[in-house]
N, C-alpha and C positions, 0 to 999 in steps of 0.2 A: 525499353523505359521509356514514359511519355513524360514530355518535357510544358510545362505552361511557359508561356511568353506574356511577361508584361506588357513587351510594346513589339507593336507587328509592323512587317513589312507593309510597304505601301504601294497598290501596283495600281499603276494609273489604270482606265479604261473609263468609254466610253458609257454617259446615261442618258435619260430620257431627258431631255431640259436642263439646259445649262445649268452649272451653279458657278457661282462665285468662287475663285480659289486666290488662296494669299498670296500674293507678292511680295518683293522687295522693291522699292521705287527706289535706286540712287539716284542725288543731286550732282549737277557738275561743279559748283562749289559752294560756299557756304555765304552766298550772297551780299549783304551787305557787312557781314565780318567779314567775309574774306582777307582785305590787306589791313585788318583792325590790329593796331600793335598790343604786343602782351609782353611788354616792358613791366618789369617789378615796377609794383607802386603806383603803376596805370590804372584807370578804370575798368577795364576788364579785367584784367590780372587780378585787382582785388574781391570782385565781382565774383571769378571764379573761385578764389581761395575761401570764400564766404559758404560756397555751395558744397565743399566739401568739408570733413569734421577734420580737427586736430591733426588725429593720427592718420588719416588719410594723406593729406598732406606731408608730415612725417615720412610715411612709408614710401613716397613719392622720391622725396629729398635725398632719402640712404638710396636709392638707385641713381638718383641721377648726380645727385652730391652740390646742385646749383641752383642757387632760386630762380635764377632766370631760367630754368631749364623744369622748372617744374609743372607746369604748361605750357600745351604744344597745340597744332592744329586740331588735333582729335577732339579737344576737351572746347573749343569753339562749337557753339551751339546751331541748332540747325535753323536754317532764315525761315522765321517764319512767314514771308511770302509768298514762300514757294509750299508750304503747307496748305496755307489758305487757299491758294490758286486747286490743289488736288481735293481740296474739300469740295470747290465752288463745282467740280463734275460730278456733285454725288457719290465721292468714294470715301468710305470709311474708314479711318487711320485707326491702326490698332498698338503700334509704336512707334516713336520717333528714336534714333541712335543716333548720339552725335556723334559718335567714334564711326559710325560707317558711314556717315552724312546722307542717314537715307530713311523713310519708314516703309514700316510693314503694312498691307490694305488690301482688302477684299477687290479682286476686280475680274469683271467680264470680259470676254474677248473683243466687244467691242472698247470697252475703255482702256484694255492694254494698248490696242492701237493709240489712242487718242494721247493716252499718258505718254508713252516713248516720242511722241512728236511733239511733245512741249521742247522749248529750247533750251530749259534749265534742267532739261531729265538727262541722267548719264547711262542709265538702263534699266531696265522691265525683267527681274529676275523672280524664279519662283521660290519663297520659304520652303526650306528641306524639313520633311517631319524625321521622328527620330526612328532606329533599330531598335533591336532587343540586343542589351547586354549583359541578359542574365538569364539562369536558369534555376527553376525551382524544383525541392525535392530530389538532390542525385545519392549516388551513391555515399554511405558515412563512413568514415573512416573513424577508427576507435583512440580518441585522443589521449595524454598521457594529464592527468588533475594535479595539479600542485598549485600553491601558491593562491588561493582560492579565485582563481582566475575559471572554474568551472571549465566546461570546455570549449570555452575561447584560447585555452592555455595554448592550444598548438600555435596558433596562428599569431598569436606573441612570442613564441618561440621562435618560429621559423621564420621570423621577420626581424630579430635579431633587437629586439624589443625589450624581452624580458628585464637583462642585467642595468638599462635603463631606468624601470621603476622601480628597481631596487635599491635605485641610487637618489629616488624624488624626484626623475627627470618625465614631468608626463605632460608638458605642452602650456605648464604656467603663463597666462596672461597673454597666449596668442588666440586671433581672430579665424576660426576655420568658416571661410562661406560655405555652403550646402544645396547644389539645389538640383532637385528632385521632385516625387509626386507627391510630396506630404510627409508629414511626422507628426506620429502619434506621442507625442509628451508626456501622456498619462501612463505609458508602460514603465515597467517598476525599472526598469534597465535606461530608462531616458528621466525620470523626477528628476533627479537631481544633474541634470547638465545645465550648465549656465546658458540661458540662450536670450540674448543682451538682442536681438531685433529679428522679427519673422515677417514675411509677407505671401500675400496669394497671389499670383502674377496671374491666372487665368480667372478668380471673380472680382481680383482688385478690392481686396481687404486684408486682416491682419491676421486670417486664421488659415493656417498652412496645415490641420489635421480635416480627416474626412468634413466635408458637411453634406445637408438632404442631397443633393445633385450629383454628387460625387458616385464614380463606380465605390462598391465597396471592398473593394480590394486598392483605390487612389491611395494611399499612404502607406501600404506594404512596402514598395520599395525603399522611399526614403526610409523608414523606419527603421529598416533592415540593415542597412548602407551608414545614418547614424550610430548604429549600434557599435558597430563594427569601428567606427573613430574614434568615439566621444560615449559611448555607453559604460555604466558601470553600475555591477549587481552583485556583491561579494558571494562568493559560490557559483554563480551564473556566469557572468560577462566581463570584463574589462576593455575597452576600448583602447587602439594604439596611443592615443591622448585624451586620457580623461579629466585631465584640467584644463584643456582648452575651454574657450567660450565661441559660441556659436551663432551665426548669422543666417538663418533657415529661409528658403525660396522656392515658393510650390511653382515649380515653371511646367511641368509635364500633366499633361491632363488624358487618362487613360482609356477615358470612354470610347468604343471602337471608334463612332461615327465622328469623333476628334481627337485626331491622333496630334502626340504633340509634336512641338515645331519650334523650329530653332528663335525664333526672334522673343518669345517670351526667358531665354537662354539669355540671349543678346541684353537686353532691358536690366536681368538680373542683374546679370555682373557691374554692368555701370551704378548701379544702386549699390551693388557691395562697395565696390571702386570707395565712393562717397561716404561710407561706413567705416574705411580704414581698415577692411578684413585685409587678413597678411597671407594667407593660404587659401585655393578654391578648390573644393573635393567637386567631380561631376561625373559620376555613374552614365551620360550619356552619352549617344552617340547618333551622327546624322548623314544620310547618304541617299534618302529620294529628292530626285532631281538633279544630285551631281552624279559624275561619271568618277572613273580612277583618274582620269586626266585631269581633274578639279582637283586631287589630293596633291594639289603642290605647295600646299602653306600659305597660299595668294588668293586664292579662289572663291573658296566658301565663306561664304557671312560669318558663320559662325567661327569659324578660325580665324579669323582675320580682326576680331573681338576680342578671343580669348589670347592672341599674341600681342594686341596692345594693350589688355592689362596683364601682362605679363611684364612689358619693357618700362610700364607702372609700378614697377612693387610685388606685384600679386603673384604667389606662385602657384601656378595653373595648373592642377595633375587632373586627368582625363582618362577614362577608360578608353582601350584602342581598340576596342570592340569584340564582337563574337564571330566573324566570317570567315577566319580560315576555312570553315569545309563546305565555303555558300561559294558561287559564282562571283561574288565580289573578294572575297581571299583576305582583302587587305587592309588597313587603318582606317577609320571613319573621323570622318570631322567632330571637333576639333583637335581629333589627337595629332592631325598630319600637321599643325601648325609647328614651326621654327623653334619655338619657343617652350610650347608646351608639353609637360611631361607625360606623356601618355604611357600607358600601362597594360600591360601584358598578363596572362597568368598561366601559374604552375601547379600543379600537385605538390602533395606532401614530397613528394621524392624529388623534387625539383623537373621533371619531365613537362617540356611546355604542354600546354591544357589542348587536345584536339582542336577546339573553338577559336582562340586567340589569335586576333586579328595577326597578319607580319605586315612586314615592310619588303620594301623599300614605300617610301612617299614617292609620286610620280616624279618628284624631279630628282628622284634618286637617294633621297639621305637614309638614315638608318633610323627607322619604327620598329619596335616599339623600344622608350628610351630605356626599360626597365621593367621589372617585371617579379608581382609577389605573388604569396597565393591565394589560387581564385577558385578552389579542388574544395569542396566540402567546406565556407567556412562557415563561423556560427554567429547568428546574432538573433535579433528579437523578432520576434513573430508579431503580429498584427490579431491572431484566434483568440487572443487576452492578454490582459494586460500582463500576466506571468508568462506567457508561454516562448520560447524559444526553436529554432529550425536549421539547418544546414542549406546553403545553397552554392551556385556555382556561377561564374562569371566572371569576366575584367568589371564589371561592377562592385565584386567586392573585393577583388585586388588593389582596387582604385584606394578608397577609404583608407586603406593600409599605408599605401604610400604616402598620402594627403597627410596622413597623422602623423608621420615619419618628419615628413617638411615641417608643421609643427615643434616636435620634440628639437628637432636641429633649429629653429629662432628662439627655442625657450631657454638652447643654452649660450648661442650667439645671435641675439637679437639685433646685433650692428652690422647683419647679412644681407645681402642684400638679393633679390630671386635668381640670377643669375649663379652668386656664389652655392647658394641651397641646392640649385641642380646639379649643379659643379659635382658636390657633397655627397648627393644621391649617384649619382653615374659612376661617379670615379673611384666608387666601393663597393658597388654592384660586381657579383662572380664574375664575368666575365667582360670585365673593365679593360684588359690588354687587349682584347678580340674582340667588340663588338661583333654582333652580326642582327640577321631580321627575321629573328623567331624569338631571343630573348630581347634584342638591344645589347642595353651593356650590362646585362644580368640579373640574377634574383638579389633584390635590397638586402643591405643591413643596418638598420635601422643605427646600431652603438657605434658602427665603423663610420657612417655618414656621420654623426654627430663629433666624432673626433677628429675628421678631416680638416678641420680646421684651427685647431687647436686642443688645449686640455678645456675638462669639462668639470663642470661643480652644480650640485643639485638646484634645482629651481628654488628651494626654499630653507632654512636649518632647521633641524632640530632642536629645543630647545626646549631645558627641563632644571625646575629647581630642585636645588640640591642643599645638604646643609651647607658644604662650602661657599656656595653661588648658583653661579648658573653654567648650568652645563651645555654648551653651546657644543654639536655635530655636525659635520656636513658631510658629502660625500665627492671623492675629486678621482680624475681619470686622465691618463693622457697617452698617446699611443709612443710616445719617447719617454715612459715611466715621470712619475710625480715626485719633484726633488724637495719642496714643501710644500704646508700651506698655513696659513697665520689670518689673522683681524687685524686690521687696523679701526683702531678707534680711538678719537679725542688724541690724534699723532704719537699712539701707543701702537707698539707690535707684538703682537702673543702669538706665540707658535701654538700651530695645532699637532697633537701627536695622532699618529699613525696607530688604530688600533684592532686594525686587520683589516684584510681588505681593500675596500678603497675609501674605509670612515677615516675622518678625522676628526680629535675632540680638543677639548679644552675648557678650564674653568674661570669664570672671572668671577670676581665676587660683589660686584654692577653688571646692570646689563646698558649699555649705551642704548640713548634710543636710535641711533645711527651707526653703522658700522659697512666695512665691508671683508670681505673673507676674497681672500688671495691665491691663488693656485697658480705654483710655478716648475714647471715641469725640468728634465734634464736637458733639453735645449734651448732653457730659458723663454719658452714661451710661455703666456700667462693669460688666463682670463680670471674673473671675479665675478662677483655677487654683492649687489647690494643689497643692504637688508636698512631698511623703514620702518621703524617700530612705531614714529609719531608722522603726522601727517603735515607736518609744520614745511613751507615753502623756505629757501635758503636767506637770511640775512642780506648777504652779501656776494657781488661777485669773486668767481672763485677759478683758476684756471689750474689744476692739479701740475706737479713735476708727473710728466710720461712715465710709463714705465712699460717693460722695463728701459734702462737706461745707463747704460748704453744698448744699442739695440742691434738686430739683426736683419729681422725681416719685416715686421711690422710693431707698432710702438703704439699705447693708449692715453692719451686725455683725456680727464674728468670738467665737465666744465658746471660750475653750478648759476643761476641767472634769477638774483631776488628780483626782479621785473620787465614788463613788456619791454624791450628794444631792440634796437639791430645791435647782430653781434659779424665780427668779422678776423678770422685765425686762420692765420698764413704760414709758413715756413719760408725761412730765408738763410740763404749761406752768408760765410763769412764775410763775402765782400757787401753784404745789405742786399742783394738781388733776390727777389722772389722766386721761388721756385715752387710753389706748389700752395695754391687756395683749399683748404681744409673744409670751411666752414663761410658763408655769406650769406648772411639771413638776418630775418625779422623772429626773434620770437617774441608770442603775442601775450603767453603765460610764463609766469616763472618754472624754471625747471631744475631740477638738482641730478646731480651725477650724471649728465649729459654725457654719454658715450663717443669718445671722437680718435677714430683712428686715422694711424699715417704708415703707410704702406712700403715709402721708400721712396715712392717715387715722387714726378716733376707730374706738372699738369697737361706733360703730352703724353702720362704713361710711361717715361723711361726710370730709371733706374737710375739714383743721384751716387755720387760716387764716395769714399768715408768720406768723415769731416765733419767739423762742428756745426751744427745748424741751432735756428732761433724759433721758436716757434710765439708769434706775436699776436695778441687779441687786445681786437679795439670795441670799444662800445663809445659811445657821444660822451660816456660820463667815467669811463674806467679804460686805464689800460696795462699790459702788465706783459712779460717777456720773460720764456722757460728757454734753457739750455740744453739742446739734445745734440748726445751723440751717437753717431750711426757708423758701425764695424763693418765694414763686408767681408 
């Protein structure tokens, strides 16, 4: 069976006449920025904060839980003096990466030696080029057609996502970044995808579809992977997270004379971080110039960038690679990352695909992390606006897992990137006995969403009736649901189970703002905030925590009506501070900001049962809530 490859192996060979190659030039330090203070409120802190979006700041803060730790050494800019010195040698700079403290540039052999000997240069290393993670035209297995998914039904069902879609859990309000070859948004399955930003890092413009100088199939691969994750065309295809928003980066040049290179990827993920992306889906891999010994999670430049992004709160999901039957065999960069979720491929019977790269990493860690369907996956084709095809590769299993990450965040927006990875790995089919073929096993979207507690629909269904307004929502917990109710204007309205996971009640008037709260049989809770107006809060408010008393975790809701500093801390009955939950500046009003206390102190130790106090302090407002913890 003939295979067509989007990405080619790059074989080094000698040619007549030396042609400059692209290299990473890594600096020893950050020059004048090396010892600059990153103290909160300082000049540099404020400059860095203004360089990223509010959403990016919030996502980072969710991970580190301390405003003083939102920015670190990686965020310091590359020293312009070093860049200027490199340019003065006649070197053309391609990419500047603050995270790697490096630039990529084209160098010939004589320039390499000169640059290496500069006193501020740490190392000069080749920029790696990508390898294939995709196969076209595989054998097609007959799918079950149902729920208007068309031929995409199988990949949805086998990923444990179908039940979530039935519950209106579709990735709403989550931003997914995709790095690929380009995206033909005119395809019928992508016309209604919400794209909030896009950029072409090859030609430095905002066009991610094909351009006249592109190869005819340039945007084919990206169009396919985007449709698997977020496409929507009734009767043809629904992606795993069709309600998500997208940031698109065209980073991979498929023209044979210009193989895809990792520096565009690094530049793109730093850009995505600044925009507040929550999840990154990358169906790309790099091994050129690298050896298996470099797959240690700490050598490849692209791997370093991916892990930095993960630590800054982005769930980075990457194809494991298609190298199992090659001399390489193992996962490719950046799938070797310590934090990156590397995705292998299985067929519809759950068997590892013959091409799916294996582990371990060179330093002995299990890889891949998980697997998903990667054989005969259905997606959009660029042959025409309404054409589709089947394809195989870890390129296709990757967006399935990234989509599940988006679904998790849509039902548990308070989770960090590490929490999301735990949910995906610890609910996969081999979680109790992971190995270097399947990792933690085949993903299950439903189980992953339930891992951190009860789940609710991304939005309620509201219908006007003769008796008022019928409000319905879906709720589920692995412990079983005890009750679901609406809180509106300090009143409680029970919702009745009307079959399956659906709960309904009718209100005579429709409140502009309300909460839908689900409580399971272990008293774990989740809630859905519904705003039918866009008015900011008029006053400060710290809700009573719920549940109260609590055992494992409890939730507070905070309203802040104006830009201000906010401190929220837990004190014991002796008045000793045991935990700082928030210590930050809100630059704009927020409503129902969710704050979770897991019953631990600032050192990560569980505190004993007893009475505690949650104290909210701002320059103009203070209040205290009594909290009861029962172990």
